[in-house]
N, C-alpha and C positions, 0 to 999 in steps of 0.2 A: 877684650875684643877677640872674636873668633875668626879663623881663616874663612875665606869664601869657599863654600862647598863646591866640589867639582860637579859639573853638570853631566847628566847621562849622555851617552854617545848619540842617542836619537834626538837630543834637544839641540836644535840648530837656530842660531840667531844671526840675522843679516842686518846689522846696524848701518852699514855703509850706504850712503845715498849717492847713487850714480845716475848719469844721464842728464840730458838737457832740462827735463822737467824738474828734477831734484835741484839742479843748480839755480833754476829760475825761482823756485820756492825759497831757497836760502837767500838769494839776492833780494827778493821782495820783502821778506821778513826783516832783513837787516836794514834795507833802505828806508823802511817805515819806522824803524826804531822800536820794533816789537819783540815779544818773547813767545816761544812755543813751549808747551809742556813736554813736547816730544824731546826737545834738547835738554831742558832744565831738569826734567825728571828721569833722564837717561832711558827713555822708552825703548824696548827691544825692537819695536816696529818702525822706528823713525826712518830708517833707510827705505823701507817699502813704501811708507806713506809719502815721503818726500818724492820718491820716484814716480808715484802716481799723481803728483801735483797737488797734494793736500797736506794740511797740518792742523793742529789744534792750537788756537790762539790762547795765550795765558795773559790775562790783563792784570793791572795793578802791580806790575814788576815781577822780578824773579827772586825776591827775598820774602820769606814767609815769617809770620809772627809766631808760628807754632813749630814744634820740632818732633814730628812723627818719626818713629823708628824704622819705618819702611821706605821713607821718601828721600829722594836725592836732592830736593830743592833746598837751597841755602836758607838758614834761619838767622834772623837778626832784626834790626830796625830799618824798615824800608825808607829810602830817601829820594826815590825818583819823582820827577815831575810828570804827572799824567795828563797834562793839558793837551787836549785834542786826541787822546788815545782812541776814543770810540770811532772818530772819523778816520783815523789811520788804519784801524782794524778793517773798517768797511772798505776803504780804498784798496787795501792789500787783498782782501777777499775778492773784490771785483777784478783786480789785476790777475789774480790766479784763476779766475773763471769759475769760482765756487758757486754751487747752487744749494749746497747744504753746508752750514758752517757750525763748528763746535767751538764754544767759548768757555774757558774755565778761568780760575784765578788762584793766586796764593791766598791763604787766610790773612785777613787784615783786621785783627782784633783791635788795632790801634785807631781805626777810623770810627767816627760817630755812627755810621751806618754799616760798618764792617764790609764795605765794598758793594753793597746792594745797588746803590745808585749808579756805580760804574757798569754793572751788568745791564741795568735798564738803559743807560745811555748808549751802550754798545748795540743792544738789540734795536733801539730806535734808528741808530745810524745805519745798521746793516739793512733793515727793512726799507729805509729811505733810499739807500744807494743802489740796491740790487732788487729789481722787480721780481717778486715771486720767491725770494730766497726763504729757506727754512733754517731755523737756528735751534740748536740744542745747547742748553746751558748746563754745565757741570758745576754745581755750587757747593761752597762749604756749608757748615751747619748754622752760620750766623748766630752762634751761641743760643740757638733755639728761639730767636726773636721773630715773632710773627710779622711785625711791621717790615722787617727786612725782606722776608719771604714774599710778602704781598707786593712790595716794590718791584721785585723781579717778575712775578707772575703777571702783574698789570701791564708790563711791557710786551707781553705776548710771545713768550718762547714757544716753539713747536714741540719741544721735549724738555722736561725738567728732570735732571739727573742729579742725584746725591748718593754718593757711595757709602754703603755700610762698612765696606772694607774687610771686616773680619768678624768672627763669632764673639759672643758677649764677653766671655771671661778674658779674651785676649785684648779687648778694646783698650782698657787703661794702660796696658803694656805697650801697645803699638801706636795708638792715636793720641797725640798730645792734646790735652784739654777736651777731648771729645767724650761723648757718652753714647753707648749703644742705643739705649731707649730714646735718647734725644734725637738721634738720627732717624729712628723709626717715626718719631712724632713729626719731624720735618716733612717726611714723605707723606704721612697721613694728612697733615694740615694742608699740604699742597693740593691734595685731592679735594678737600673741602672748599678751599679758596678758588680753585680753578679746575673743576671736574673734567673739563674737556681737554685739558693738557695732559698727555701721557706722562707717566712717571717711570723712571728708570733707576736702577742701582747697580752696584758692582761689588764683587767679593774677590779677595785674593785667597789662595790656598797654599799650604806648605809652611805655615807659620807655627804649627803645633796643634792645630784643631783636629777634632775627630770627625768622621763622616756623620755620626749622629748629631754632633753640634752644628755641622753644616746644614743638615736636614732641618734642624730647629730654626736656623736663620732663614732658610727658604720659606718656611711656614710663617715666620714673623714678617717677612717682606710681603708675602701674599696677603697677610691679614690686614696690612695697611694700604693695600690697593696697588702695589707695584706691578706693572704690566710687562716690563722688560728687564732682563738681568744679564750681566756679563760675569763670567767666572774665568779667572786666569791664574797661572802659576806665579807666586811671589818670587822675585829675584832679588838677592841681596846686592844693593848698589855698591857699598864699600864695606870694609871690615868693621867700621863703627856702627853699622846698622844691624838690625835684628837678623840673626842667621836663618838660612833656609833649613827647616827641620826635615822636610821631605819633598822630593819631586814626584808629582803624580804622573803616572803614565797616561797616554792619550785615551785608552779605553775607559779609564775612570772619569775622565772629563765628560765622556758621553753618558756614563751612568749618572753623573751629577746633573747633567742637562735634563735627563729624563725625570730625575727626582724633583728638580725644581719645577718642571712642568706639572708633575703630579701634585705638587703642593699648591698649584693654582696660578703660577706665573706663566703668562701666555706665550712669551717669546724669550728664549734663552740662548745666548751665544757662549759656548764653553769650550776652552782649549788652552793648551800651555801658554800660547802667546796672545791670548785674548786680553784686551785692555778696554777701559771704559769707552773710549771714543774710536776704537778700531773699527773701520767700516761702518761708522755710525749712520751714514746716509742710507745704506742698504738695509741695515739692521732695523731701522725704524719702520720699514715697510713690512716686516715680518708679522704674521698673525698667528 
């Protein structure tokens, strides 16, 4: 294990959720027996998002069947009862007054459909509960299974997000059970199955990749039809996780944004604290 690397002086994180809106979000999530990726994954933006009255719902519990070396979510054998979870997510979103909802999940390799049905049920519940709501789903790779991907897409998400996370050579070191090319295939297949649903992905930087390798990933994502991309600085959650190799300064994030655009990705959000679902509702409008 290596010590957590000291952050640069310019790198500021505000995790504290303050104010009445943040308190209401926390109460709503807790009273509905739900989880957020904001808390479970120790997102650096959770204080800001909660204070703005929003959160990213994480379905199927807060225990993952994979053990990715960048992720703070617990690994093990999930045991929760998810009866009525879709309806609870929809009711919580309605209580919070959300018009754009982001739903993600832990990986559930233990389930027959790897959690695809839970995404579909949640989508249907949200659309039924909140008139005109738009929903972005941030899905796992479903082990590359097209039947699972089809189940989610047929439920009608407004955005299909699947994160590539890192460059090709780092994938087996960082992403438990994942494959770089398989993630690209998930994104390509989504476009074939539902060409009208925008596809989105995300990359972390600072894990040991080079700028040339990042440019190759931008081109790979563009080649499978990804239209929106988030790029953010990796932060080491604990000493047992992969260390931060480098902190990128803000001007390089702008350079990466331009490079991704030049590769053919239409909308790119790039910055030290950018995460997959950060300001997702406004980002989806970018052209």
